[in-house]
C-alpha positions in Angstrom: 59.5 -62.9 17.5 63.1 -63.6 16.2 63.6 -66.6 18.5 60.1 -68.0 16.9 61.5 -67.5 13.5 65.0 -68.5 14.2 63.8 -71.7 15.7 61.3 -72.6 12.8 64.6 -72.2 10.2 66.2 -75.8 11.3 63.2 -77.7 10.5 63.8 -76.1 6.9 67.2 -78.1 7.0 65.5 -81.7 7.3 66.6 -83.7 4.2 65.2 -83.0 0.7 63.1 -86.5 1.2 60.9 -84.9 3.9 59.1 -82.6 2.1 55.8 -82.7 4.7 58.6 -81.4 7.3 59.3 -78.7 4.8 55.5 -77.7 4.3 55.0 -77.3 8.0 58.2 -75.3 8.6 57.3 -73.1 5.8 53.8 -72.7 6.8 55.2 -71.5 10.3 57.3 -69.2 8.7 54.8 -67.6 6.9 52.6 -67.3 9.9 55.5 -65.9 12.1 56.3 -63.3 9.8 52.6 -62.1 9.2 52.4 -62.0 13.1 55.7 -60.2 13.4 55.1 -57.6 10.7 51.9 -57.0 12.5 53.3 -56.2 15.6 55.9 -53.9 14.0 53.3 -51.7 12.1 51.4 -51.7 15.4 54.4 -50.1 17.0 54.3 -47.4 14.4 50.9 -46.7 14.6 49.5 -49.0 11.7 46.4 -51.6 12.1 46.7 -54.4 9.8 43.2 -55.7 8.8 43.1 -59.7 9.9 43.6 -62.0 6.9 47.2 -61.0 5.6 48.0 -63.5 3.1 51.5 -64.9 2.7 53.4 -67.5 0.5 56.5 -68.9 0.3 58.2 -67.9 -2.9 60.3 -71.0 -4.7 63.9 -71.1 -4.3 66.5 -73.5 -6.1 68.2 -74.3 -2.6 67.6 -74.9 1.1 70.3 -72.2 2.0 67.4 -69.4 0.9 64.1 -69.0 2.1 61.7 -66.0 0.8 58.3 -65.2 2.2 56.2 -62.5 1.0 52.8 -61.4 2.6 50.4 -58.7 1.5 47.5 -57.5 3.4 45.9 -53.8 4.1 45.6 -51.5 7.0 42.3 -50.5 8.8 42.6 -47.3 6.3 42.6 -49.4 3.5 46.4 -48.6 2.4 48.3 -51.6 0.7 51.1 -53.6 3.2 53.5 -55.7 1.8 56.3 -57.7 3.7 59.5 -59.2 2.3 61.3 -61.8 4.4 64.3 -63.7 3.3 66.5 -65.9 5.4 69.9 -66.6 3.8 72.0 -69.4 5.2 68.9 -70.8 6.4 70.3 -74.3 6.8 73.0 -73.3 8.7 72.9 -72.7 12.5 73.2 -68.9 12.0 71.0 -68.1 9.3 70.6 -64.0 8.3 67.5 -62.5 7.9 66.1 -59.2 6.4 62.8 -57.9 6.8 61.1 -55.0 4.5 57.7 -53.8 5.2 55.8 -51.3 3.0 52.8 -49.1 3.6 51.5 -47.8 0.3 54.6 -48.3 -1.6 56.8 -46.6 1.3 59.1 -48.6 2.8 58.5 -48.3 6.7 60.5 -51.1 8.2 63.9 -52.8 6.9 65.3 -55.1 9.9 66.9 -58.3 10.7 64.2 -59.5 13.0 60.4 -58.4 13.9 58.6 -58.1 16.9 59.1 -57.9 20.4 62.9 -58.2 21.5 64.1 -57.4 18.1 67.2 -55.7 18.1 69.2 -54.1 15.4 72.7 -55.1 15.4 75.0 -52.2 16.1 
């Protein structure tokens, strides 16, 4: 999943005049964040109901991209995912994902999904 998300970030670097490309990249990032979060939560024993809603939060710059997703587990517990990519307009963006279930933080990582490795 990290590779998927990192591959999408350069699409955000396209000139400010090309808003359709930015919109596609933001949509892809939202979808990748929702899928990665569902994978992470499944690994922790939570099953997320289909239909997690994600939105891109407004930013004043192309260097920071924020995504927020909300949904529920099969048990009805609220799920929130806050994702941020710093230096998104550079070749090496830094990312952070925070996932809460019922208001309790269960994940804080620099990547999501299979193949994600926290830096040592």
